[in-house]
Structure formats: structure tokens, C-alpha cells
C-alpha positions as CSV (number, residue, x, y, z in Angstrom):
1,M,56.9,46.0,-52.2
2,G,57.7,48.0,-55.3
3,D,55.7,45.5,-57.5
4,T,52.7,45.9,-55.2
5,V,52.8,49.7,-55.4
6,G,53.2,49.6,-59.1
7,G,50.3,47.2,-59.4
8,I,48.1,49.4,-57.3
9,N,49.1,52.5,-59.4
10,N,48.3,50.5,-62.6
11,A,44.9,49.4,-61.1
12,L,44.1,53.0,-60.2
13,G,45.0,54.2,-63.7
14,G,42.8,51.6,-65.3
15,A,40.0,52.2,-62.9
16,T,40.2,55.9,-63.4
17,G,39.8,55.5,-67.1
18,A,36.8,53.1,-66.6
19,G,35.2,55.5,-64.1
20,A,35.5,58.4,-66.5
21,T,33.4,56.6,-69.1
22,G,30.9,55.0,-66.6
23,G,27.5,56.4,-65.7
24,A,26.6,58.6,-62.8
25,G,25.5,55.6,-60.7
26,D,28.9,53.9,-61.2
27,S,30.7,57.1,-60.0
28,G,29.6,56.7,-56.3
29,N,30.6,53.0,-56.3
30,F,33.9,53.8,-58.0
31,Q,34.6,56.5,-55.4
32,S,33.9,54.2,-52.5
33,Q,36.1,51.5,-54.0
34,L,38.9,54.0,-54.5
35,A,38.6,55.2,-50.9
36,E,38.7,51.6,-49.7
37,L,41.8,50.9,-51.8
38,K,43.5,54.0,-50.4
39,R,42.6,52.9,-46.9
40,V,44.0,49.4,-47.4
41,S,47.1,50.7,-49.1
42,E,47.8,53.1,-46.3
43,E,47.3,50.3,-43.7
44,A,49.7,48.0,-45.6
45,Q,52.2,50.7,-45.8
46,A,52.0,51.3,-42.0
47,K,52.5,47.6,-41.4
48,S,55.5,47.6,-43.7
49,I,57.1,50.5,-41.8
50,E,56.5,48.7,-38.5
51,M,58.1,45.6,-39.8
52,R,61.1,47.5,-41.0
53,K,61.5,49.2,-37.6
54,L,61.2,45.8,-35.9
55,S,63.7,44.3,-38.3
56,T,66.2,47.1,-37.6
57,V,65.9,46.8,-33.8
58,L,66.3,43.0,-34.0
59,S,69.3,43.4,-36.2
60,S,70.9,45.9,-33.8
61,D,70.2,43.6,-30.9
62,K,71.8,40.7,-32.7
63,K,74.9,42.7,-33.5
64,V,75.3,43.7,-29.8
65,A,74.8,40.1,-28.7
66,D,77.4,38.9,-31.3
67,E,79.9,41.5,-30.0
68,R,79.5,40.3,-26.5
69,V,80.4,36.7,-27.4
70,Q,83.7,37.7,-29.0
């Protein structure tokens, strides 16, 4: 997960530099791509949080089940 976030930040940094030197027509396209990247990134982060929650619940349930067996 850390590598993904770092990669996104690096891509944003490079894209920002390219957008700053581009023409006015490229600016709107760049902004829409940046907005799409932000949306996808937030969606992935939300899924990651849900997976961590689920993993925690399942781990807790497993511990309870293991204690019952003993």
C-alpha cells in the first residue's frame, strides 16, 4: 500500500510539472485526469479500510473460536 501511495504521489508530481508547461487546452484535460485520479485513489483507500476492518473482525472471531476449543 505504501508503494502505491508513493507511486501516485510521484505521478502527481510529474504530471503537475508537465501540466505547468502545457498549453491552455491541456490544462482542462489535465484537471479532469487529476480529478479522476483523486476519485480512484479515494475509492481504493475506502476499500482498503473496509478490508482492514473485515480482517480485524475475522481475526477476533478466530481468537474467540480458538479459546472455546481449549
